[in-house]
C-alpha positions as CSV (number, residue, x, y, z in Angstrom):
1,M,21.7,5.1,3.9
2,T,22.3,1.4,2.8
3,A,21.6,0.2,-0.7
4,Q,18.7,-1.9,0.6
5,R,17.0,1.1,2.2
6,K,17.5,3.1,-1.0
7,W,16.0,0.3,-3.0
8,S,12.9,-0.1,-0.9
9,A,12.3,3.6,-0.7
10,D,12.7,3.9,-4.5
11,V,10.1,1.1,-5.0
12,T,7.6,2.8,-2.7
13,G,8.2,6.3,-4.2
14,H,8.6,5.3,-7.8
15,S,6.7,2.0,-8.3
16,D,6.7,0.9,-11.9
17,A,3.2,-0.6,-11.3
18,L,1.4,2.2,-9.4
19,D,1.5,5.9,-9.3
20,L,1.1,6.4,-5.6
21,E,-0.2,9.6,-3.9
22,E,2.7,11.2,-2.0
23,H,2.9,10.2,1.7
24,I,-0.2,8.1,1.5
25,F,1.2,5.5,3.8
26,E,1.6,8.2,6.5
27,S,-2.1,8.9,6.6
28,H,-4.0,8.0,9.8
29,D,-7.2,7.2,7.8
30,P,-7.4,3.5,6.6
31,K,-10.3,4.4,4.2
32,K,-8.2,7.1,2.6
33,I,-5.2,4.8,2.1
34,A,-7.4,2.1,0.6
35,A,-9.2,4.4,-1.7
36,S,-5.9,5.9,-2.9
37,L,-4.4,2.5,-3.6
38,K,-7.5,1.3,-5.4
39,R,-7.6,4.5,-7.5
40,S,-3.9,4.1,-8.4
41,A,-4.2,0.4,-9.2
42,E,-7.2,0.8,-11.4
43,H,-5.7,3.7,-13.4
44,S,-2.3,2.0,-13.9
45,D,-1.6,0.5,-17.3
46,R,1.8,-0.8,-16.2
47,R,0.8,-3.3,-13.5
48,K,1.4,-7.0,-14.1
49,A,-1.4,-8.3,-11.9
50,G,-5.0,-7.3,-11.3
51,P,-5.9,-4.1,-9.5
52,F,-6.7,-5.7,-6.2
53,Q,-3.5,-7.8,-6.1
54,S,-1.4,-4.8,-7.1
55,A,-2.8,-2.6,-4.5
56,M,-2.6,-5.2,-1.7
57,S,0.9,-6.1,-2.7
58,M,2.1,-2.5,-2.5
59,L,0.4,-2.1,0.9
60,N,2.1,-5.4,2.2
61,F,5.4,-4.3,0.7
62,Y,5.3,-1.0,2.6
63,I,4.3,-2.7,5.9
64,N,7.1,-5.3,5.6
65,R,9.7,-2.8,4.6
66,A,8.8,-0.3,7.3
67,G,9.3,-3.1,9.9
68,K,10.5,-1.8,13.3
69,N,10.3,1.8,12.2
70,L,6.6,1.6,12.0
71,S,4.7,2.6,15.2
72,A,2.1,0.2,16.5
73,A,-0.6,2.8,15.9
74,Q,0.4,3.3,12.3
75,K,0.8,-0.5,11.7
76,K,-2.8,-0.9,13.0
77,V,-4.0,1.8,10.5
78,L,-2.2,0.1,7.6
79,E,-3.6,-3.3,8.7
80,D,-7.1,-1.8,8.8
81,A,-6.5,-0.4,5.3
82,K,-6.2,-4.0,4.1
83,D,-9.7,-4.7,5.3
84,E,-10.9,-1.4,3.7
85,L,-9.2,-2.4,0.4
86,R,-10.9,-5.8,0.5
87,A,-14.2,-4.1,1.0
88,L,-13.7,-1.7,-1.8
89,F,-12.9,-4.6,-4.2
90,G,-15.8,-6.7,-2.9
91,R,-13.5,-9.3,-1.3
92,P,-14.2,-11.2,1.9
93,K,-12.6,-9.9,5.1
94,E,-9.8,-12.1,6.4
95,D,-10.0,-13.2,10.0
Protein backbone atom coordinates (compact mmCIF):
# COMPACT_ATOMS: atom_id res chain seq x y z
CA MET A 1 0.00 0.00 0.00
CA THR A 2 1.36 3.45 -0.85
CA ALA A 3 1.99 6.08 1.77
CA GLN A 4 -0.78 8.24 0.32
CA ARG A 5 -3.35 5.44 0.65
CA LYS A 6 -2.26 4.78 4.20
CA TRP A 7 -2.58 8.48 4.97
CA SER A 8 -6.12 8.84 3.62
CA ALA A 9 -7.28 5.59 5.21
CA ASP A 10 -5.85 6.78 8.51
CA VAL A 11 -7.71 10.09 8.26
CA THR A 12 -11.00 8.35 7.51
CA GLY A 13 -10.52 5.78 10.25
CA HIS A 14 -8.93 7.98 12.89
CA SER A 15 -10.03 11.53 12.22
CA ASP A 16 -8.85 13.95 14.84
CA ALA A 17 -12.03 15.94 14.39
CA LEU A 18 -14.77 13.29 14.31
CA ASP A 19 -15.25 9.88 15.88
CA LEU A 20 -16.84 8.08 12.96
CA GLU A 21 -19.04 5.03 13.15
CA GLU A 22 -17.15 2.06 11.67
CA HIS A 23 -17.86 1.40 7.98
CA ILE A 24 -20.44 4.21 7.86
CA PHE A 25 -19.44 5.19 4.32
CA GLU A 26 -20.23 1.66 3.15
CA SER A 27 -23.89 2.02 4.14
CA HIS A 28 -26.47 2.07 1.35
CA ASP A 29 -28.75 4.43 3.30
CA PRO A 30 -28.00 8.15 2.78
CA LYS A 31 -30.13 9.09 5.81
CA LYS A 32 -28.13 6.77 8.05
CA ILE A 33 -24.84 8.19 6.77
CA ALA A 34 -26.00 11.78 7.27
CA ALA A 35 -27.38 11.09 10.75
CA SER A 36 -24.17 9.39 11.82
CA LEU A 37 -22.00 12.24 10.52
CA LYS A 38 -24.23 14.82 12.22
CA ARG A 39 -24.11 12.94 15.51
CA SER A 40 -20.31 12.62 15.31
CA ALA A 41 -19.81 16.28 14.42
CA GLU A 42 -22.09 17.56 17.17
CA HIS A 43 -20.45 15.43 19.86
CA SER A 44 -16.88 16.20 18.88
CA ASP A 45 -14.94 18.62 21.01
CA ARG A 46 -11.87 18.41 18.74
CA ARG A 47 -13.27 19.82 15.51
CA LYS A 48 -11.92 23.11 14.23
CA ALA A 49 -15.03 24.19 12.30
CA GLY A 50 -18.76 24.08 12.98
CA PRO A 51 -20.60 20.75 13.05
CA PHE A 52 -22.11 21.13 9.56
CA GLN A 53 -18.82 22.06 7.91
CA SER A 54 -16.95 19.28 9.72
CA ALA A 55 -19.48 16.64 8.73
CA MET A 56 -19.67 17.79 5.11
CA SER A 57 -15.89 18.02 4.87
CA MET A 58 -15.47 14.43 6.04
CA LEU A 59 -18.07 13.24 3.54
CA ASN A 60 -16.41 15.12 0.69
CA PHE A 61 -13.00 13.87 1.79
CA TYR A 62 -14.19 10.27 1.62
CA ILE A 63 -15.82 10.73 -1.82
CA ASN A 64 -12.70 12.40 -3.22
CA ARG A 65 -10.29 9.85 -1.76
CA ALA A 66 -12.33 6.82 -2.83
CA GLY A 67 -12.23 8.11 -6.41
CA LYS A 68 -12.33 5.41 -9.05
CA ASN A 69 -12.69 2.68 -6.42
CA LEU A 70 -16.18 3.96 -5.60
CA SER A 71 -18.99 2.32 -7.56
CA ALA A 72 -21.47 4.59 -9.32
CA ALA A 73 -24.24 3.31 -7.06
CA GLN A 74 -22.30 4.01 -3.85
CA LYS A 75 -21.21 7.42 -5.11
CA LYS A 76 -24.90 8.25 -5.68
CA VAL A 77 -25.69 7.15 -2.11
CA LEU A 78 -22.93 9.39 -0.75
CA GLU A 79 -24.01 12.34 -2.91
CA ASP A 80 -27.57 11.83 -1.63
CA ALA A 81 -26.15 11.82 1.90
CA LYS A 82 -24.94 15.38 1.27
CA ASP A 83 -28.54 16.49 0.67
CA GLU A 84 -29.69 14.60 3.76
CA LEU A 85 -26.95 16.26 5.81
CA ARG A 86 -28.01 19.69 4.56
CA ALA A 87 -31.61 18.91 5.52
CA LEU A 88 -30.61 17.74 9.00
CA PHE A 89 -28.76 21.00 9.59
CA GLY A 90 -31.53 23.13 8.04
CA ARG A 91 -29.38 24.19 5.08
CA PRO A 92 -30.76 24.74 1.58
CA LYS A 93 -30.36 21.94 -0.94
CA GLU A 94 -27.81 22.64 -3.68
CA ASP A 95 -28.90 22.23 -7.29
